[in-house]
N, C-alpha and C positions, 0 to 999 in steps of 0.2 A: 453452391448451396448460397441461398440467400439470407439476407436479415430477417429474422424473425421464424426461420425452419428449424426445425428441430435438430439439436446440436447432439451427436450420440444418441438416436434413438429416442423413446419417449421421454419428456421432461413432467416434473412434479409440479405440483401447483407453488410450490416455494422454490422452486428453479425459474419458474416462470415471474414470480417476484422477482427474485435475483436479477433477472434480465440475461440478454445474451450482447455481447459486444466483440469489437473488433480487437484480434489477437493483436498483442504489443509483444516486441517490435514489428513493424510491417516487413513484409518481406514480397517485395515486388517481382523478384527474380521467379518466384513460382508461377506466378501468371495470376493470382487471385488472392484474396483477402482469407486468412485465417478467423476463426470464429471463436470465443471463449464464453463459457456460461458457469451457472453454480458457483460453489466455493473457489472455482480456478478465478471467475472474474473478480470476486470479490478480492483475494489476494493481489490479483493485477492490480485492482484500483487502490491496494494499500500502497504497493511500491510505487505506484503512480504517484500518489499523494507524497510519500517522501521523497522521492525524485524531482518534484515540482519545486520551484521558487515562487514565493507571492510576487504578482505583477509580470510574472512570464508569460500566463495567456491573457491576451488582450480583452478577450470577452469575460472573462472570468477572475479580474487582477489579484483576490484575495486568496484565491486556490493555492494549495501546497503547503509544505512545511518549515522552508527555511534551511534545511540543514546546513545549506552551503555556507552560512555566517560562521559555521565552527572551523572552517578551514583553516589550518594552521593553529588552531587553539590548544591548548595543553590538554592534555588526558587527565584531567584533575576530576574530583569528587563533584566540584562546582560546574565543570565543563559537563559532565554527565548529568547531573541533574537537570541543567538547563536542556540539554537534548530531551531529555525524559519529558519535561514538560510540555516542550514546542511538539512532540509527537503524538501527545496526549489531546493538546489544543486541537492539533491540526485533524487527527482522525477522528474525534468529538463532532466538530463541524461539517467537513466533509465526506464521511462515511456512515450514512444513515441506517445502513443495514447491517451494521454492529454494534455491539455492546462491548466496550472495552471491560477486560478483567485485570489485564496488569500491563505495563509498560515497563521495564526493565532496562538499563543500558549499564553493560558492564565491560571491563577493559579487556582487550583481547591479547593475544600472544605477543603481538608485537606492538611496541608504544603508541602507535598512530592508529590502533585499530581499536574500534568499540563495538560490539555487539548489542544490536537494541532487537530487544524480544519484545514481541507483542502477541498477548493471549487474549481472544476475543469470543464472543456468544454471537453466533448468527440469531440476529431478532428474529427470523420468522419461524424457526423452529429449537431454537435455544441449542442448535447444534456447535460445540466447542470446538475451535482451531487455533493454532498460533503459527507466528511466522517469525522468523530470525533473520535478521537484516544486517549484513558488514556494513558499518561507515566507516572511511579512512578520513582521518583528520589532516592528514598531508596527500 
């Protein structure tokens, strides 16, 4: 399958607007690239933004969320509020296909774990979705 070909059958106009991208992580052992589209592509994009540090990408130095700055930080209300602010700012800046409804950061079962909950609406058709992202402070 080449870039731009239909992934999984007929595509709606909304899926066409959302685009088609290379599935991450790459798996060259399989001998071909995997493709992702629709809501899966949006979810993958959100995870990529959260996983990327600003200045990590040479051609887009501002891209990313900067969560690694919180490694070794205490799991306190102020740390979680700062993480929430950074996630909201990064997603608002770098993912134009969604409108954020809510970003919540809650402590996990372990003292080093926080759960980042992201609720959003797909701008093209107002379809709601959410993602829960585990982030370890250590």
